[in-house]
N, C-alpha and C positions, 0 to 999 in steps of 0.2 A: 176449530174442532172442539166438540164437547164429549165428554165421557160420563157414562154411568158405571159405577163400580161397586163391587161387593167385597168387603173386608171380612176376614175371620180372626177373631182373637185367639192368640196361641196360648193364652192363660186359661180361658174358660169356654172357648168355642162359640161365643156369641158372634152374631153377624151384624154388620153395618152396611148400609145401602146408602150411597150418596152420588152426587154429580159434581162436575168440575170442568174447567177448561185446561187445566194443568195437572194431570193425574200423578205425575212423579212428585211434584211439590205437595200435593194434597196428602199423599200417603206418608211423606216425610213429617208433615204437620201432625198427622194422627200418631205417629210413632214417637214424636218428640214431646207429646203432651200439650200441644197448642190447640187442641180441640177439646172442649170441656167435657162432653159426653164420652169420648173415646180414650181419654187420658188414663182413667182407671183401669182399662182392660188391655193395655198395650203389652207386648208388641202385636201389631196387626199384620196380616199377610193378605196380599191381594189374590183373590181366588177367581174373579170374574170381572170382565169389562166389556163394554159395547161403545162404539164410536157413532157420533151424530154430527150433522153439519151445523146445527144451531142449538142454542140453549133451550129454546121452546120444546124441541123434539126430546132432548135429553131429560128435561123435567118431567114431560109426560110420561116417558118410559120408567123413569125413577119411581114415580107414584104408582105405576102399574105393577112394578116388581115389589114394592112395599106391601101392596095388597096380597101378594103371593106368600109373603114371609111366613114360614113355618108349615105351609101346606104342600100338597103334591106338586103343584106347579112350580114352587120354589125349589123343591128337591129335583125335579126334572130339569129345571134350568141349570142347576149346578151339577147334574149328572150323579146325583146321589141315589 
């Protein structure tokens, strides 16, 4: 299984969109500073995820959501 996920920084409210095959481990790595971009904005909270059968589908959806970022579609996705 593969996942796309959206994290929100509890420090400044920034969002991070990613994909992985191990969501628990990936979030842990974001929150322990093992990811270069997200280390300065930790802690991160998982606010959204979707599950896919393969990496290709997950990556396609990740790119689609990244195009939404900051717009009405992104807010609708998160229920804001």
